[in-house]
MDAnalysis code that builds the backbone (N, CA, C; Angstrom):
import MDAnalysis as mda
import numpy as np

u = mda.Universe.empty(489, n_residues=163, atom_resindex=np.repeat(np.arange(163), 3), trajectory=True)
u.add_TopologyAttr("name", ["N", "CA", "C"] * 163)
u.add_TopologyAttr("resid", np.arange(1, 164))
u.add_TopologyAttr("resname", ["MET", "THR", "LEU", "ASP", "ASP", "ILE", "ILE", "SER", "MET", "GLY", "GLN", "THR", "PRO", "VAL", "VAL", "ALA", "GLU", "LYS", "LYS", "ASN", "PRO", "LEU", "GLY", "GLU", "PRO", "GLY", "GLU", "THR", "VAL", "LYS", "HIS", "ASN", "VAL", "LYS", "ARG", "LEU", "ARG", "GLU", "SER", "VAL", "GLY", "LEU", "SER", "TYR", "ALA", "GLU", "LEU", "ALA", "ARG", "LYS", "LEU", "ASP", "SER", "LEU", "GLY", "ARG", "PRO", "ILE", "PRO", "VAL", "LEU", "GLY", "LEU", "SER", "ARG", "ILE", "GLU", "LYS", "GLY", "GLU", "ARG", "ARG", "VAL", "ASP", "ALA", "ASP", "ASP", "LEU", "VAL", "ALA", "LEU", "ALA", "ILE", "ALA", "LEU", "ASP", "ALA", "SER", "PRO", "ILE", "ALA", "LEU", "LEU", "MET", "PRO", "GLU", "THR", "VAL", "GLU", "GLU", "SER", "GLU", "PRO", "ALA", "SER", "LEU", "MET", "GLY", "LYS", "PRO", "ILE", "THR", "ALA", "ARG", "GLU", "MET", "TRP", "ASN", "TRP", "LEU", "ARG", "GLY", "ASP", "GLN", "LEU", "PRO", "ASP", "ALA", "LEU", "GLU", "GLY", "ASN", "ALA", "LEU", "ALA", "PHE", "VAL", "VAL", "ARG", "SER", "ARG", "PRO", "ARG", "TRP", "THR", "ILE", "ASN", "LEU", "GLU", "MET", "PRO", "ALA", "PRO", "THR", "ILE", "GLU", "VAL", "ASP", "GLY", "ARG", "GLU", "LEU", "LYS"])
u.atoms.positions = np.array([
    [-9.230, -150.766, 148.709],
    [-8.574, -150.449, 148.180],
    [-8.040, -149.242, 147.727],
    [-6.885, -148.601, 147.475],
    [-6.305, -147.575, 147.059],
    [-5.825, -147.469, 145.668],
    [-5.963, -146.564, 144.951],
    [-5.734, -146.099, 143.680],
    [-3.906, -146.565, 143.599],
    [-2.848, -147.239, 144.239],
    [-1.884, -147.680, 144.412],
    [-1.909, -149.076, 144.228],
    [-2.578, -149.743, 144.840],
    [-3.234, -150.985, 144.588],
    [-3.637, -151.195, 143.324],
    [-4.594, -150.717, 142.990],
    [-5.339, -150.862, 141.471],
    [-3.967, -150.938, 140.556],
    [-3.296, -149.989, 140.358],
    [-2.340, -149.830, 139.816],
    [-1.158, -150.736, 139.497],
    [-0.570, -151.040, 141.013],
    [0.175, -152.370, 141.096],
    [-0.563, -153.557, 140.552],
    [-1.668, -153.623, 140.552],
    [-2.201, -155.056, 139.870],
    [-2.033, -155.011, 138.385],
    [-1.722, -154.199, 138.158],
    [-1.783, -153.768, 136.495],
    [-3.051, -153.684, 135.996],
    [-4.051, -153.197, 136.738],
    [-5.152, -152.706, 136.734],
    [-5.016, -151.027, 136.033],
    [-5.677, -150.379, 135.203],
    [-5.995, -149.046, 134.900],
    [-7.348, -148.599, 135.678],
    [-7.055, -147.668, 136.518],
    [-8.412, -146.703, 137.485],
    [-9.140, -146.654, 135.796],
    [-10.630, -146.367, 136.532],
    [-11.597, -145.944, 135.529],
    [-11.712, -144.456, 136.286],
    [-11.706, -143.395, 135.366],
    [-11.999, -142.335, 135.962],
    [-13.370, -141.604, 135.602],
    [-14.097, -141.245, 136.223],
    [-15.419, -140.874, 135.789],
    [-15.256, -139.596, 135.078],
    [-15.837, -139.343, 133.853],
    [-15.777, -138.337, 132.900],
    [-16.380, -137.410, 133.861],
    [-16.305, -135.939, 133.463],
    [-17.341, -135.290, 134.487],
    [-18.650, -134.776, 133.206],
    [-19.965, -134.780, 133.761],
    [-20.831, -134.342, 133.271],
    [-20.964, -133.419, 132.693],
    [-20.211, -132.313, 133.305],
    [-21.036, -131.130, 132.888],
    [-19.377, -130.338, 132.847],
    [-18.498, -130.929, 131.841],
    [-16.975, -129.956, 131.561],
    [-17.362, -128.205, 131.465],
    [-16.091, -127.782, 132.188],
    [-15.770, -126.452, 131.714],
    [-16.300, -125.985, 130.022],
    [-16.939, -124.959, 130.005],
    [-16.929, -124.604, 128.394],
    [-15.857, -123.426, 128.113],
    [-16.312, -122.794, 127.460],
    [-15.056, -121.613, 126.795],
    [-15.179, -120.391, 127.988],
    [-16.155, -120.071, 128.212],
    [-16.087, -118.970, 129.015],
    [-15.613, -119.531, 130.593],
    [-16.204, -120.708, 131.234],
    [-15.034, -121.375, 131.771],
    [-13.691, -121.179, 132.306],
    [-13.384, -121.662, 130.519],
    [-11.851, -121.829, 130.664],
    [-11.341, -120.678, 130.708],
    [-12.086, -119.437, 130.101],
    [-11.426, -118.558, 130.097],
    [-11.683, -117.568, 131.294],
    [-12.115, -118.036, 132.385],
    [-12.550, -117.671, 133.849],
    [-10.816, -117.799, 134.407],
    [-11.038, -119.297, 134.535],
    [-9.885, -120.202, 134.979],
    [-8.589, -119.521, 134.086],
    [-8.085, -119.459, 133.050],
    [-7.014, -118.292, 132.723],
    [-7.154, -116.901, 133.283],
    [-8.153, -116.433, 133.146],
    [-7.854, -115.070, 133.584],
    [-7.842, -115.033, 135.423],
    [-8.065, -115.905, 135.904],
    [-7.946, -115.819, 137.860],
    [-6.780, -115.765, 137.350],
    [-5.854, -117.183, 136.975],
    [-4.511, -116.782, 136.997],
    [-3.537, -116.004, 136.724],
    [-4.113, -115.613, 135.714],
    [-2.969, -114.579, 134.810],
    [-3.134, -113.556, 135.942],
    [-4.418, -113.257, 136.134],
    [-4.576, -111.705, 137.300],
    [-3.733, -111.791, 138.347],
    [-4.344, -112.937, 139.032],
    [-3.341, -113.401, 140.482],
    [-1.812, -113.004, 140.448],
    [-1.534, -113.994, 139.251],
    [-0.089, -113.582, 139.049],
    [0.554, -112.307, 138.855],
    [-0.218, -111.896, 138.272],
    [-0.235, -110.130, 137.459],
    [0.444, -109.384, 138.830],
    [-0.936, -109.519, 139.932],
    [-1.105, -108.454, 141.007],
    [0.107, -108.938, 142.417],
    [0.471, -110.222, 142.033],
    [1.461, -110.845, 142.773],
    [1.053, -111.020, 143.955],
    [-0.150, -112.243, 144.093],
    [-0.829, -112.581, 145.028],
    [-0.713, -114.087, 145.000],
    [-0.673, -114.457, 146.592],
    [-0.367, -116.042, 146.575],
    [-2.090, -116.749, 146.817],
    [-1.907, -117.560, 146.795],
    [-3.383, -118.188, 146.868],
    [-3.840, -117.859, 148.206],
    [-2.753, -117.713, 149.296],
    [-3.630, -117.469, 150.503],
    [-3.385, -116.262, 150.953],
    [-3.102, -115.126, 150.101],
    [-3.027, -113.906, 150.394],
    [-4.528, -113.546, 149.460],
    [-4.646, -113.984, 148.139],
    [-6.231, -113.895, 147.259],
    [-7.014, -114.524, 148.383],
    [-7.016, -115.414, 148.648],
    [-8.234, -116.213, 150.055],
    [-8.748, -115.065, 150.838],
    [-7.588, -114.751, 151.801],
    [-7.449, -113.448, 152.652],
    [-8.812, -112.448, 151.997],
    [-8.010, -111.676, 151.051],
    [-8.872, -110.917, 150.503],
    [-10.551, -111.099, 150.247],
    [-10.267, -112.245, 149.575],
    [-12.125, -112.807, 149.250],
    [-12.776, -113.231, 150.383],
    [-11.925, -113.696, 151.679],
    [-12.623, -113.787, 153.326],
    [-13.025, -112.087, 153.701],
    [-12.322, -111.245, 153.276],
    [-12.591, -110.036, 154.194],
    [-14.014, -109.370, 152.977],
    [-14.207, -109.875, 152.147],
    [-15.083, -109.270, 151.227],
    [-16.965, -110.040, 151.714],
    [-16.398, -111.055, 152.453],
    [-17.359, -112.231, 152.674],
    [-17.636, -112.880, 151.614],
    [-16.756, -113.435, 150.881],
    [-16.932, -114.275, 149.685],
    [-15.878, -115.217, 149.968],
    [-15.764, -115.983, 151.092],
    [-14.998, -116.953, 151.742],
    [-14.254, -118.178, 150.036],
    [-13.350, -118.166, 149.822],
    [-12.965, -119.255, 148.777],
    [-11.311, -119.697, 149.359],
    [-11.408, -121.119, 149.971],
    [-10.085, -121.453, 150.572],
    [-9.493, -121.315, 149.328],
    [-7.961, -122.086, 150.131],
    [-6.643, -121.679, 148.962],
    [-7.059, -123.144, 148.291],
    [-7.362, -123.948, 148.524],
    [-7.780, -125.145, 147.876],
    [-8.471, -124.965, 146.681],
    [-9.688, -124.221, 147.209],
    [-11.151, -123.961, 146.274],
    [-10.512, -122.753, 145.096],
    [-9.482, -121.895, 145.465],
    [-8.761, -121.289, 144.103],
    [-7.830, -122.050, 143.728],
    [-7.364, -123.214, 143.910],
    [-6.036, -123.887, 143.229],
    [-7.158, -124.626, 142.063],
    [-8.220, -125.013, 142.737],
    [-9.308, -125.852, 141.917],
    [-9.857, -125.133, 141.190],
    [-10.326, -123.817, 140.757],
    [-10.552, -122.754, 140.034],
    [-9.632, -122.735, 138.914],
    [-8.235, -122.548, 139.336],
    [-7.506, -122.337, 138.198],
    [-6.766, -123.444, 137.622],
    [-7.390, -124.994, 138.031],
    [-7.531, -125.964, 136.874],
    [-8.128, -126.200, 136.560],
    [-9.364, -125.551, 136.588],
    [-10.811, -126.178, 135.890],
    [-11.125, -127.173, 136.816],
    [-11.278, -127.429, 138.036],
    [-11.911, -128.408, 138.774],
    [-13.145, -127.425, 139.735],
    [-13.223, -126.643, 139.848],
    [-14.460, -125.824, 140.300],
    [-14.817, -124.756, 139.390],
    [-15.950, -124.850, 139.638],
    [-16.425, -123.766, 139.004],
    [-16.430, -122.340, 139.578],
    [-16.973, -121.143, 138.744],
    [-16.916, -119.922, 139.218],
    [-18.255, -119.300, 139.136],
    [-19.131, -119.244, 140.341],
    [-20.734, -118.842, 140.263],
    [-20.481, -116.900, 139.794],
    [-21.552, -116.702, 140.107],
    [-21.746, -115.057, 139.730],
    [-21.254, -114.380, 140.872],
    [-21.525, -115.261, 142.218],
    [-20.836, -114.093, 143.476],
    [-19.485, -114.575, 143.324],
    [-18.523, -115.567, 142.781],
    [-17.603, -115.834, 143.123],
    [-17.136, -114.626, 141.970],
    [-17.513, -114.863, 140.917],
    [-17.204, -113.731, 139.598],
    [-16.361, -112.373, 140.244],
    [-17.734, -111.777, 140.637],
    [-17.802, -110.105, 141.180],
    [-16.868, -110.424, 142.563],
    [-17.003, -111.153, 143.563],
    [-15.861, -110.927, 144.729],
    [-13.942, -111.346, 143.447],
    [-14.013, -112.162, 143.328],
    [-12.335, -112.495, 142.588],
    [-12.369, -111.117, 141.494],
    [-13.314, -110.563, 140.751],
    [-12.786, -109.192, 140.182],
    [-12.301, -107.989, 141.302],
    [-13.300, -107.945, 142.181],
    [-12.593, -107.206, 143.241],
    [-11.203, -107.347, 143.821],
    [-11.262, -108.553, 144.368],
    [-10.063, -108.929, 145.155],
    [-8.515, -108.883, 144.388],
    [-8.994, -108.926, 142.778],
    [-7.997, -108.947, 141.816],
    [-7.975, -107.718, 141.184],
    [-8.661, -106.548, 141.927],
    [-8.442, -105.214, 141.272],
    [-8.790, -105.054, 139.981],
    [-9.874, -105.822, 139.403],
    [-10.285, -105.962, 138.152],
    [-12.193, -105.304, 137.869],
    [-12.396, -105.583, 136.491],
    [-13.624, -105.488, 136.347],
    [-14.264, -107.425, 136.102],
    [-15.368, -107.477, 135.982],
    [-15.956, -109.017, 135.686],
    [-15.473, -109.062, 134.300],
    [-15.837, -108.075, 133.672],
    [-15.825, -108.131, 132.379],
    [-13.766, -108.938, 132.047],
    [-12.864, -108.349, 132.855],
    [-11.491, -108.949, 132.230],
    [-11.145, -110.353, 132.877],
    [-12.515, -110.543, 133.439],
    [-12.292, -112.057, 133.500],
    [-13.137, -113.021, 132.684],
    [-13.865, -112.380, 132.443],
    [-14.770, -113.069, 131.122],
    [-14.474, -112.695, 129.784],
    [-13.607, -111.728, 129.216],
    [-12.748, -111.561, 128.194],
    [-11.494, -112.481, 127.802],
    [-11.761, -113.247, 127.066],
    [-10.114, -113.981, 126.450],
    [-9.088, -112.735, 126.552],
    [-8.203, -113.128, 126.915],
    [-6.652, -112.418, 126.229],
    [-6.354, -112.442, 125.329],
    [-6.181, -110.898, 124.695],
    [-5.714, -110.740, 123.341],
    [-5.237, -109.803, 123.191],
    [-4.861, -108.893, 122.227],
    [-3.461, -108.013, 122.560],
    [-3.974, -107.335, 121.118],
    [-4.335, -107.647, 120.103],
    [-5.377, -106.665, 119.181],
    [-6.778, -106.845, 118.872],
    [-7.363, -106.228, 118.512],
    [-8.858, -106.587, 118.667],
    [-9.444, -106.995, 117.485],
    [-8.507, -107.304, 116.335],
    [-8.913, -108.326, 115.672],
    [-8.426, -109.800, 115.289],
    [-8.067, -110.010, 116.850],
    [-7.541, -111.371, 117.340],
    [-8.835, -112.303, 117.100],
    [-8.788, -113.489, 116.750],
    [-10.185, -114.340, 116.762],
    [-10.438, -114.715, 118.475],
    [-11.157, -114.667, 118.328],
    [-12.329, -114.905, 119.552],
    [-13.189, -115.941, 119.483],
    [-14.162, -116.958, 120.406],
    [-14.792, -117.784, 120.178],
    [-15.912, -117.341, 121.310],
    [-16.974, -117.684, 120.909],
    [-18.462, -117.322, 121.941],
    [-19.367, -118.300, 121.184],
    [-19.204, -119.480, 122.733],
    [-20.285, -120.472, 122.706],
    [-20.063, -121.238, 121.409],
    [-18.614, -121.392, 120.691],
    [-18.473, -122.106, 119.750],
    [-18.428, -121.140, 118.364],
    [-18.639, -119.998, 118.302],
    [-19.186, -118.983, 117.106],
    [-18.232, -118.193, 117.298],
    [-17.631, -118.330, 116.097],
    [-15.853, -117.085, 116.029],
    [-16.621, -115.948, 115.867],
    [-16.041, -115.241, 116.642],
    [-15.816, -113.357, 116.369],
    [-14.734, -112.975, 116.453],
    [-14.451, -111.484, 116.729],
    [-12.792, -110.841, 117.088],
    [-12.941, -110.468, 118.108],
    [-12.069, -110.092, 118.806],
    [-11.936, -110.028, 120.470],
    [-12.668, -108.891, 120.325],
    [-12.565, -107.864, 119.737],
    [-13.481, -106.320, 119.711],
    [-15.108, -106.741, 119.613],
    [-15.396, -107.991, 118.673],
    [-16.865, -107.962, 118.899],
    [-17.401, -108.654, 120.159],
    [-16.372, -109.445, 120.674],
    [-16.636, -109.991, 122.514],
    [-16.469, -108.857, 123.405],
    [-15.544, -107.900, 123.484],
    [-15.395, -106.742, 124.181],
    [-17.013, -105.854, 123.869],
    [-17.333, -105.634, 122.544],
    [-18.534, -105.062, 121.977],
    [-19.897, -105.509, 123.080],
    [-19.896, -106.699, 122.764],
    [-20.566, -107.919, 123.706],
    [-20.913, -108.193, 124.965],
    [-19.791, -107.885, 125.336],
    [-19.777, -108.139, 126.864],
    [-19.898, -106.687, 127.723],
    [-20.018, -105.794, 127.121],
    [-20.848, -104.470, 127.482],
    [-21.860, -104.321, 127.270],
    [-22.414, -105.051, 126.242],
    [-23.841, -104.719, 125.787],
    [-24.006, -103.537, 125.032],
    [-22.719, -103.289, 124.170],
    [-22.619, -102.255, 122.554],
    [-23.608, -102.791, 121.908],
    [-22.867, -104.440, 121.409],
    [-23.262, -104.469, 119.930],
    [-23.729, -106.047, 120.215],
    [-24.721, -106.392, 119.477],
    [-24.782, -108.129, 119.390],
    [-23.894, -108.650, 117.828],
    [-22.769, -109.401, 118.121],
    [-22.122, -109.938, 116.966],
    [-22.784, -110.626, 115.966],
    [-22.370, -110.252, 114.964],
    [-22.833, -110.817, 113.752],
    [-22.885, -112.100, 113.670],
    [-22.232, -113.422, 114.608],
    [-22.190, -114.499, 114.526],
    [-23.561, -114.799, 115.572],
    [-24.243, -113.882, 115.653],
    [-25.239, -114.328, 116.969],
    [-26.234, -113.909, 116.002],
    [-27.752, -114.633, 115.821],
    [-29.174, -114.385, 115.390],
    [-29.606, -113.386, 116.667],
    [-30.374, -112.227, 116.111],
    [-31.169, -112.199, 117.231],
    [-31.026, -110.513, 116.640],
    [-31.875, -109.564, 117.628],
    [-32.422, -108.188, 117.244],
    [-31.577, -107.365, 118.134],
    [-30.636, -106.459, 117.120],
    [-29.569, -105.459, 117.312],
    [-29.864, -104.745, 118.560],
    [-30.820, -103.792, 118.461],
    [-31.524, -103.230, 119.293],
    [-32.029, -103.575, 120.233],
    [-33.116, -104.675, 119.866],
    [-33.385, -105.436, 121.584],
    [-32.260, -106.247, 122.290],
    [-31.252, -106.451, 121.623],
    [-30.304, -106.692, 122.730],
    [-29.395, -106.019, 123.706],
    [-29.028, -104.429, 122.801],
    [-28.672, -103.069, 123.732],
    [-29.768, -102.933, 124.652],
    [-30.702, -102.816, 124.412],
    [-32.292, -102.459, 125.131],
    [-32.018, -103.311, 126.500],
    [-31.940, -104.750, 126.279],
    [-32.084, -105.575, 127.517],
    [-30.478, -105.852, 127.773],
    [-29.435, -105.278, 127.478],
    [-28.092, -105.334, 128.030],
    [-27.847, -104.202, 128.589],
    [-28.418, -102.861, 128.638],
    [-27.865, -101.972, 129.536],
    [-28.546, -101.353, 130.317],
    [-28.139, -100.855, 131.525],
    [-28.966, -99.904, 131.895],
    [-29.871, -98.840, 131.532],
    [-30.848, -98.742, 132.162],
    [-31.587, -97.930, 131.310],
    [-31.543, -96.462, 131.186],
    [-30.682, -95.924, 132.141],
    [-29.820, -94.540, 132.048],
    [-28.872, -94.691, 131.343],
    [-28.341, -95.554, 130.495],
    [-27.639, -95.296, 129.337],
    [-28.257, -95.057, 128.493],
    [-29.380, -95.391, 127.716],
    [-30.014, -95.649, 126.582],
    [-30.667, -94.490, 126.288],
    [-30.949, -93.600, 125.613],
    [-31.391, -93.168, 124.879],
    [-32.756, -93.086, 123.665],
    [-33.837, -93.489, 123.896],
    [-34.983, -94.007, 122.922],
    [-35.587, -93.204, 122.641],
    [-35.329, -91.920, 122.929],
    [-36.406, -90.680, 122.877],
    [-36.256, -89.970, 121.408],
    [-37.216, -89.750, 120.776],
    [-37.150, -88.882, 119.371],
    [-37.292, -87.913, 119.518],
    [-36.783, -86.967, 119.258],
    [-36.954, -85.501, 118.752],
    [-38.346, -85.067, 118.622],
    [-38.996, -84.364, 118.628],
    [-40.227, -84.395, 118.149],
    [-40.129, -83.523, 116.952],
    [-40.867, -83.787, 115.569],
    [-40.762, -83.115, 114.845],
    [-41.301, -81.607, 114.614],
    [-40.744, -81.040, 113.921],
    [-40.963, -79.525, 113.591],
    [-41.266, -79.011, 112.663],
    [-42.383, -78.315, 112.101],
    [-42.904, -77.900, 110.845],
    [-43.040, -76.520, 111.140],
    [-42.228, -76.039, 110.206],
    [-42.145, -74.657, 109.832],
    [-43.764, -74.248, 108.910],
    [-44.174, -72.893, 109.508],
    [-45.200, -72.489, 108.573],
    [-45.114, -70.521, 108.631],
    [-44.867, -70.586, 107.766],
    [-45.326, -68.916, 108.237],
    [-43.859, -68.294, 108.715],
    [-42.853, -69.159, 108.399],
    [-42.118, -68.703, 109.276],
    [-41.397, -68.717, 110.873],
    [-43.105, -69.688, 111.475],
    [-43.224, -70.001, 112.825],
    [-42.638, -71.346, 112.801],
    [-42.362, -72.307, 113.802],
    [-41.791, -73.099, 113.885],
    [-42.837, -73.818, 114.696],
    [-43.674, -74.563, 114.133],
    [-44.736, -75.468, 115.012],
    [-44.514, -77.135, 115.586],
    [-44.781, -77.400, 116.818],
    [-44.146, -78.498, 117.318],
    [-45.687, -79.323, 117.746],
])
């Protein structure tokens, strides 16, 4: 029996609810994929070819489903899409905003666009999230970007500096 048969009999088809629908980050990614694809003037077919050349093929139907929120984007997809769209992965994860004070949301927690940007970069833990701010930065950033060394204290005795 087809969907048309069910509807013609006056019955309403039962559509299964998604067990795990897209959350805020997934909705942001789907919006940004479409926005960035359109801003660089790529068709689905052109983007699919670029992704294929990167070794991460996503067919035209898959790209369409991503933009409709019907297909999730995993970490490998996210990086390949960012490269193919000439953008940073952060550009796919960051809600589109114009002003840094615009409201954003991080898993339901209200924050500003600036706080979201700082969080994505690993620069600062938003006030809306609980945790140790220093530990957040240390865990979020490459070691070479963090200098936790304290200068050795110096003491002056009789005009000489002791270390």
